[in-house]
C-alpha positions, 0 to 999 in steps of 0.5 A, a space after each residue: 081059609 085053606 083046607 090045609 090049615 087045620 086049627 082047633 082049640 080056640 080059647 074063649 079069652 082070645 077067640 075074638 082076637 085071632 084072625 082064624 076064629 074072630 070072623 066065624 063068631 062075628 058071622 054067627 058060625 057057631 054051634 053046640 056039640 053034644 058028645 060022650 067025651 073027648 081025649 086029652 093027652 098027658 106027658 110022661 113024668 119021666 125025663 127020658 120018656 117023651 111019649 104022651 098018654 091019652 085019657 078020656 074026659 067025660 061027665 061023671 053022670 053018663 046019662 047026659 051028653 057033654 056039651 061043647 061050643 064049636 065054630 064051623 066053616 065050609 071049605 072046598 074039598 075038590 069033589 
């Protein structure tokens, strides 16, 4: 994979079918991420306003982290 090819947000329903993700799973390049939360973006309801509004998604119980599945790969950075 090219380090200039930035893909994220694999869908569990199709992850094995996608060339960019299927090999990572078959090679065991999976992980679990513990995070406080993440941002989603919502579009304005106004037809004239094309801006997006970020909102932070997190657990109601902030004592425990939100767990998310992940895939990883190693890319050459030229350093």
